[in-house]
Kinemage of the C-alpha trace (Angstrom):
@kinemage 1
@onewidth
@group {chain A} dominant
@subgroup {mainchain}
@vectorlist {calphas} color= white
{ca met a 1} P -40.682 76.587 -44.359
{ca glu a 2} L -39.054 73.813 -42.395
{ca trp a 3} L -35.634 72.467 -43.301
{ca lys a 4} L -35.549 68.747 -43.962
{ca pro a 5} L -32.296 66.891 -44.583
{ca arg a 6} L -31.900 65.315 -47.969
{ca pro a 7} L -31.762 61.509 -47.838
{ca pro a 8} L -28.444 60.053 -49.003
{ca lys a 9} L -28.282 59.085 -52.662
{ca gln a 10} L -26.651 55.806 -51.825
{ca pro a 11} L -26.314 54.270 -48.361
{ca ala a 12} L -22.817 53.533 -47.137
{ca pro a 13} L -21.823 49.882 -47.514
{ca pro a 14} L -21.825 47.899 -44.271
{ca leu a 15} L -18.525 47.356 -42.502
{ca pro a 16} L -17.147 43.856 -41.934
{ca ser a 17} L -18.559 42.428 -38.703
{ca asn a 18} L -15.152 42.356 -36.976
{ca leu a 19} L -14.731 46.119 -37.516
{ca ser a 20} L -18.247 47.470 -37.180
{ca asp a 21} L -18.437 47.635 -33.380
{ca ala a 22} L -15.074 49.378 -32.918
{ca cys a 23} L -15.670 51.793 -35.805
{ca asp a 24} L -19.207 52.604 -34.702
{ca ala a 25} L -18.040 53.348 -31.162
{ca arg a 26} L -15.156 55.520 -32.384
{ca tyr a 27} L -17.429 57.370 -34.815
{ca leu a 28} L -20.010 58.051 -32.103
{ca tyr a 29} L -17.281 59.179 -29.692
{ca asn a 30} L -15.841 61.605 -32.265
{ca cys a 31} L -19.306 62.956 -33.011
{ca gln a 32} L -20.005 63.455 -29.310
{ca gln a 33} L -16.701 65.341 -28.967
{ca cys a 34} L -18.019 67.728 -31.626
{ca gly a 35} L -21.235 68.221 -29.680
{ca leu a 36} L -23.432 66.105 -31.945
{ca ser a 37} L -26.134 63.888 -30.488
{ca ile a 38} L -27.643 60.708 -31.868
{ca thr a 39} L -30.643 62.757 -32.999
{ca asp a 40} L -28.300 65.075 -34.915
{ca leu a 41} L -26.739 62.077 -36.640
{ca gln a 42} L -30.169 60.828 -37.662
{ca gln a 43} L -31.101 64.198 -39.170
{ca leu a 44} L -27.836 65.190 -40.860
{ca ser a 45} L -26.405 63.592 -43.963
{ca phe a 46} L -23.102 61.737 -43.817
{ca arg a 47} L -21.462 64.578 -45.765
{ca gln a 48} L -22.700 67.194 -43.278
{ca val a 49} L -21.386 65.181 -40.324
{ca lys a 50} L -18.067 64.640 -42.107
{ca asp a 51} L -17.749 68.393 -42.724
{ca leu a 52} L -18.492 69.152 -39.062
{ca leu a 53} L -15.894 66.604 -37.932
{ca glu a 54} L -13.303 68.200 -40.239
{ca ile a 55} L -14.106 71.696 -38.948
{ca his a 56} L -13.823 70.467 -35.363
{ca ala a 57} L -10.468 68.783 -36.080
{ca phe a 58} L -9.160 71.944 -37.792
{ca tyr a 59} L -10.228 74.128 -34.867
{ca ala a 60} L -8.768 71.717 -32.285
{ca asp a 61} L -5.456 71.687 -34.177
{ca ala a 62} L -5.410 75.489 -34.392
{ca val a 63} L -6.052 75.816 -30.656
{ca ala a 64} L -3.445 73.193 -29.759
{ca asn a 65} L -0.747 74.828 -31.904
{ca tyr a 66} L -1.625 78.490 -31.318
{ca glu a 67} L 1.496 79.343 -29.301
{ca asp a 68} L 3.855 77.651 -31.761
{ca asp a 69} L 2.145 79.369 -34.688
{ca glu a 70} L 2.409 82.741 -32.955
{ca lys a 71} L 6.142 82.232 -32.298
{ca ala a 72} L 6.665 81.257 -35.936
{ca arg a 73} L 4.768 84.358 -37.112
{ca lys a 74} L 6.901 86.634 -34.926
{ca ala a 75} L 10.127 84.972 -36.060
{ca glu a 76} L 9.093 85.282 -39.711
{ca ala a 77} L 8.194 88.956 -39.235
{ca ala a 78} L 11.554 89.599 -37.554
{ca phe a 79} L 13.389 87.802 -40.354
{ca trp a 80} L 11.650 89.702 -43.153
{ca gly a 81} L 11.128 92.979 -41.335
């Protein structure tokens, strides 16, 4: 059994022409930062890509703030313990 992505129920409306180029480039850049290729974008639904972008942003934030979070955890444990 081969997995096939479900086609979107309704295509996204087109962006205004003055925004489409900048938004498309930014969207592609963000997807590439997550490790997605153009082929991936053609096979995944918009919702799946959006979920992957959110997971990537969450992970990047957690990595960037790890030291501060660890200090806060230790301070909270010292305060309550």
